[in-house]
N, C-alpha and C positions, 0 to 999 in steps of 0.2 A: 410537527412539520416534517421530520425526519420520514414519516410514513408518506407523506405527498412525494417525496425525495424519491422513497423506494418505488413506490407505483409509475414514478416518469419514469426512471430508469430499467425497470422489469420491461417496461410496456414499449422500450425504444426497440428497433430491429437493425442492433449494429451489425455491417458486413462483415467482421471477423472479432477473433479474439485481440489484436493490438487494440483495435476500435472501441471494442468496450471496455478494456481495463481503461483506456485513454478516457473515455466519457466520466468514468467514475471517478479518476482520478481530479478531472476538471469539478465534477460534481463537490468531491471533498474539499478542494480550495473555496466553492461559493461558499458552500457550508460553513466552513473552518471563518469566512472572513464575517459573514452574517452571524451567526449564533456564538463563534467562539472570539471573537474580534483579533484573528488571528491570520498573518499574511504568507499562505502557503503558494510558494511562485518555482516551483520546480528544482530548487536550489538545494545544496547538500546544509545551507544555514537554517534552514525551515525544519531539520530533522527534530531537534528541541521543539519545537513550538509542536510539532506533531504530535512528538511524546507528552506535552501538556494536555494535548486534547484527548488523547489517549486515557490520561488518567478521570478527565473526567467523564468521559462515554462509560467508562467501565465503573462508575459511581451510579451511573442512575438502574433505578430498581426495575424499570422495564426494557433491558439492553435487548436487541435481536444480534445475538454473536455473529452470527453468520452474514448478515448484512452489514454492519459494523468493519466485520474482519474485510469483506469485499469491499467495501468502500473505502476505508483509511491503506488496506494491504495496498489496494491501487495506487494512490496516490505514491507511498513507499514503493513501490515498484516500478511506477513513471522516473522517480527521481534518480534510479538506478540504472534501468534502461537508457533515459537520455544520457545519464554521465559517460556511461559505456558503450551507447550506441548496441544495446541488445534486443534481443526478440523476445514477445510475450509466446509463450507454448502451453500445452495443456500435457502434464506431465504424470506420472506416479509421484507422490511424495513420498520419500525412502520409508519403509514400512508400512507403507499405509495400503490400501486396497481400492480408491478410489483416485480417479486424474486430477490435480489443480494447475492452477493457472502457475507460472512460474516464469522467472525473466531468465533467458538464456544469452550470459556474456562468455563468448569465446570457448564454450565448453562447459562453463560451470553454470549451475543452476543455483537459483536465489529463488526462495518460498516468500516472498513478504506479507502474504495474505496468511499465511500462519504463525509467521512471527510477530502479526499484529493479532492475531488470534491468541497466541500463549501470553503477549503482553497484557490482552484484556483479562485474562483468567489468570495467569500468574503472577500479575503485581511486577512492581518496580523491579524485579531480579531478572527481567526480561526487558529491559529499558533500551529503547530505539538507537541511542547513541552508540552506546558498547557494542552493537550489532551493525551499526553503519561504519563503526571504524575498524571491526575486522575485518569486515566485505572488503572496505577500500585499502586495507592493506595487502590483503591476499591479490586483489584484481589490480593493484596498481593503478598507474596513470590513467586520466581519463581519456575517452574516444577524443581524438583529434576531430573538432568540427569544422568543414570545410565551408 
């Protein structure tokens, strides 16, 4: 099943990075509902559910880390982007040699795909709730939606 999803997403011609990340995030929410019986509605309340899904994903012997990090990291990024009215951009990961998608919020760059990758490869010490709490404490109040 995730292979079909991957093929569908990778064959879609998204108009820009933001649309691509939102497309992946919506696909993650769809997969969460169908395969993991979790409702991901892009609210802060879904961070723990996302973390539970990542535990299960990480236990799979046939995990495709790059795709799973892109899929679930897009969802995490969309939660943050929407909360703070941020934007997606391609930027170098600190200490890295390649550009990766990041969420820019008032000049702060967040790397949700890298966080999910670390969660999948390093386990519970990289839990999403701690990360989300740290980010929201640093960034403060959510953006006002008109």
